[in-house]
C-alpha positions in Angstrom: 21.9 98.0 -41.0 21.8 98.8 -37.3 18.1 97.8 -37.2 18.8 94.5 -38.9 21.6 93.7 -36.4 19.4 94.6 -33.4 16.5 92.5 -34.8 18.8 89.5 -35.4 20.2 89.8 -31.9 16.7 90.0 -30.4 15.6 86.9 -32.4 18.7 85.0 -31.2 18.0 85.9 -27.6 14.4 85.0 -27.9 15.4 81.6 -29.3 17.6 81.1 -26.2 14.7 81.8 -24.0 12.7 78.9 -25.5 15.5 76.5 -26.0 14.5 72.9 -25.7 15.0 71.1 -22.4 18.2 69.1 -22.2 17.9 65.5 -23.4 19.2 64.1 -20.1 18.2 65.0 -16.6 20.7 67.1 -14.7 22.7 65.0 -12.3 22.1 65.7 -8.6 24.5 64.9 -5.8 23.9 61.4 -4.4 22.0 61.3 -1.1 23.3 59.4 1.8 21.4 56.2 2.3 20.7 55.0 5.8 21.1 51.3 5.5 18.9 49.3 7.9 21.8 46.9 8.9 24.0 49.9 9.9 21.2 51.7 11.7 20.4 48.5 13.7 24.1 48.0 14.6 24.4 51.7 15.7 21.4 51.2 18.0 22.8 48.1 19.5 26.2 49.8 19.9 24.6 52.7 21.8 22.9 50.3 24.2 26.0 48.1 24.8 28.6 50.8 24.8 26.6 53.9 26.0 28.3 57.2 25.4 31.4 55.5 23.8 32.9 57.7 21.0 35.8 56.0 19.3 38.8 58.0 18.0 40.5 56.7 14.8 42.3 53.5 15.6 40.2 52.6 18.6 37.7 49.8 19.3 35.6 48.5 22.1 35.0 44.8 22.9 32.5 43.4 25.4 33.9 41.7 28.4 34.9 38.0 28.0 32.2 36.9 30.5 29.5 38.5 28.3 30.7 36.9 25.1 28.4 34.3 23.6 30.0 30.9 23.8 28.8 29.8 20.4 27.4 31.2 17.1 28.8 32.3 13.8 31.0 35.3 13.7 30.0 38.1 11.2 31.3 41.6 10.5 29.4 44.6 9.2 31.5 47.5 7.7 30.0 50.9 7.2 32.1 52.8 4.6 30.0 55.9 5.2 30.9 56.0 8.9 34.3 54.2 8.7 33.0 51.9 11.4 32.9 48.2 11.9 30.5 46.0 13.9 31.4 42.5 15.0 28.7 40.0 15.9 28.7 36.5 17.4 25.5 34.5 16.9 23.8 37.8 15.9 24.8 39.6 19.1 27.0 42.7 18.8 30.3 42.0 20.6 32.6 44.8 19.3 32.7 48.1 17.6 35.7 49.5 15.8 37.0 52.2 13.6 38.1 51.1 10.1 39.8 52.5 7.1 38.3 51.5 3.7 39.5 52.1 0.1 40.2 55.5 -1.5 38.3 56.5 -4.7 41.1 55.2 -7.0 41.1 51.9 -5.2 37.6 51.5 -3.7 36.2 48.9 -1.3 33.3 47.2 -3.0 30.0 47.0 -1.1 28.2 43.7 -0.8 28.1 40.4 1.2 31.5 38.7 1.2 32.7 35.4 2.7 36.1 34.9 4.3 37.9 32.7 1.8 41.4 32.4 3.3 43.2 33.4 6.5 46.9 34.0 7.1 48.4 35.2 10.4 51.0 37.2 8.5 50.7 38.0 4.8 52.4 40.5 2.5 50.5 42.2 -0.4 51.2 40.7 -3.8 50.1 44.0 -5.4 51.3 46.9 -3.3 55.0 46.9 -2.5 55.0 43.8 -0.4 53.0 45.7 2.3 52.4 43.8 5.5 48.8 42.6 6.1 48.8 41.1 9.6 45.9 38.9 10.5 44.7 38.8 6.9 41.2 37.4 6.1 40.8 37.4 2.3 37.4 38.3 0.9 37.9 37.9 -2.8 40.3 36.5 -5.4 41.9 39.9 -6.2 43.4 40.4 -2.7 40.7 42.4 -0.9 40.8 41.5 2.8 40.3 42.5 6.4 43.6 43.0 8.1 45.4 45.0 10.8 46.9 48.4 9.8 46.8 52.1 10.2 43.3 53.4 10.8 43.4 57.2 10.4 39.7 57.9 10.5 39.1 58.2 6.8 39.4 56.0 3.7 43.1 55.4 3.1 43.5 51.8 1.8 43.9 50.2 -1.6 40.5 48.5 -1.2 41.0 46.4 1.9 39.4 47.1 5.2 42.0 48.1 7.7 41.3 47.3 11.4 43.2 48.4 14.5 45.9 45.7 14.9 44.8 44.4 18.4 41.2 44.0 17.1 42.4 42.4 13.9 44.3 39.8 16.0 41.4 39.1 18.3 38.9 38.8 15.3 41.4 36.5 13.4 41.3 34.1 16.4 37.5 34.0 16.4 36.5 33.8 12.8 36.6 30.9 10.4 36.6 30.4 6.7 33.0 30.9 5.5 32.0 33.6 8.0 30.4 36.6 6.4 31.4 40.2 6.0 28.8 42.7 4.9 30.1 46.0 3.5 27.7 48.9 3.2 28.1 52.3 1.5 
């Protein structure tokens, strides 16, 4: 009886050693993707604002004399770095820290268009929360607006900007300007 039990156990273990491969590949951790738009913006920022390291809630804007007089405004948001880059006519004019959405309320990447602007708005979804200098990006309430920027994702899907930068940006953009959001 003991020999049968040992033989059965040996057969079982041998079967485990040659078990078929899993039907699905094992998931691997996602790799960070260096997006070309973000990399180009980082290079421009290093040239325009040399050595400038921003703490959460800070931003840097070029002097008014250096600001292009015309050209479309656009914004690039890097969720990975929690940074924003503001352009006028393709020239970088400001860098800023931002706060994007948390995992339960993510900020969606993609190219968005400013659909609506309101100097002072309150959230229809989240406890009437203030959204100063709100620039709506979609029909569900996602927007750029002034707010707390702690240095990590903390919003319900909006892009929070330091309030002084949000006010300045609000005064320069128009409906139809673009906002690119990258992972």
